[in-house]
C-alpha angles and dihedrals in degrees: 000000000000124000127187114226138168111262090240088067093058118115136176112279095042119120112228107214099171144356137222090249137040113290090231091066091059135071094245120120098203135039101239125017144163115254105241106159145035087245091063091049089052092049091051093051091051097054107026142048095192135020134190115233127197106223091192091063100035147005124315122233096244106108093208093051090044092052092045091050092050093047092050093049101034127177089016114091129206113304107284120242116260087220109106094199129068119267090229130050125187128258094318099072124168091241093053090048093055093049101036105030091111089062097042110105099186117045119209094239131050127178107269097189137020125263090252093052093051099044097087095050092042091052092053094047093047092051093050093047091048090055091046096052091049089054093046093050091049091048091052091048089054093046095251125139122270118255093237093167091054091047092050091050095050094044088053090055092046089051092051091051093047092048090053094047123335096197095074096060091039088059089058091047088064090071104096136178117189090201090061096038104137097050097040091041088058091052093048092047088052091051094046092047091052092047090049091046090052089052089052090052095243110173117252091256090055092046091055092052092044091049093050091052092047093049091053100034095110102041088115089070088072086072092054125086107260090220088067094046091052100035108139095206132061115292120240117238093259090047092051090049088054092050091048089054089074087085099061090035090054093047090050091052093048094045089054091052118091117230100030113118116231089236089058089054088058088075090061093040098051109024092104096042115107132213094245095047097256095117132086158292099010104015090235119177136205115323092005083082109078122235092253089047091053092049090048092050094050098048093040090055093044094053093043096054093044093051130085114240134174088261101031140045111220119243126222119276090245092053091046092055090048091052093046090051088055089051095055116122089024104053103007142028105267094224093050092050091050090052092048091054090050089049095051095039130233086275106036121207109280095030115145107226140181118220126222087256093057094252119133128230147161123238107243101176136001128236107232092199099043107026094183090060111060128155111272132197106222109217106159129039123227089271088050097252119142117267105231114226100015113245130216114217128188109219090196091068110096092219097054101126139145124248091278092055095253113145111248119237136161110258101180146346117250125218119259111280096020112157087009091285125150102200094206089065088069101043116104094253103097 
């Protein structure tokens, strides 16, 4: 139950459910948090006149009731937040990052190691996380509890790898199997969410919570008949209603699992909501969808439309970004989509491209400073003969030229499967 109070009445132990202004105009990382420090009270007083507290999740404003509650429970305080990170971060807030990233000259993260240096570690982490998500999905299907501790540990390792260099783990995320879609989709959504969160300068604590929610966002599908999830034809209305029920079912499972922060559960709760209110299950609009929910919705959609399914042939990453840009304002926050495109690059990893010389290559890693000049694996010559051995070229280097001295540039993106090429065969993951 929500109650509107003046900010001067706020005390530690209250749960702030909403504010009198958009969350993005405030220094708060998450939409909804328990007040746990004087610093948070000070931040509230500086940006709000009124707040809305949830008296079912925290203390009420009545001093007598508050005192009685504390006396009865002493020395136990209000139920601690399951969120392991602070509700407030300093000047570099997520909201400021989304709105002002174009003007930020120094990003929080820089690549610490090269793609080649991170590949071995990334391969090991990806394999372990893949095994974990298979086990989690099977446990949910059998009605067993989720291994939240294992999920937290593996997400932490994924985060560390992505902070060092995100391109390595993204290369592995290109390996797809439509017969194992739900489990591997969850892993890819986790990876993409963490890469996007890194781009938005989320602190490591926030990345870990976001990643945990993304990894587990589709656990509710284990309570849906697989014949519906993999049906090649159009679903009937009752069938679609059943498929959509994976959202509340997943939220219910996660809320019943100890050790999963409520902000992580937002990814499951909101990943099918849309900016204009046409999504499900709550018909939320705009800023009613939390930041983590928006990130989850964007990366979930991106992976879905770039993946082969029984009822759908995946499009190229470049085409997917173009389509999602067209869908901004309707399905997604325009600013968030623009940031996602910047994050993935104009030519995302795995893109099949034709050079200005006519040669063919696959984008192996993006250049975060010059996004039109990634590293490319050349695989076909201008006359479409195999390059043996394949050669990696860095388009950022000023002396990257063909044998005639012409400077190499990408002229266009080719559709998936052009020239009979599977781009993942040429990524450094084998």
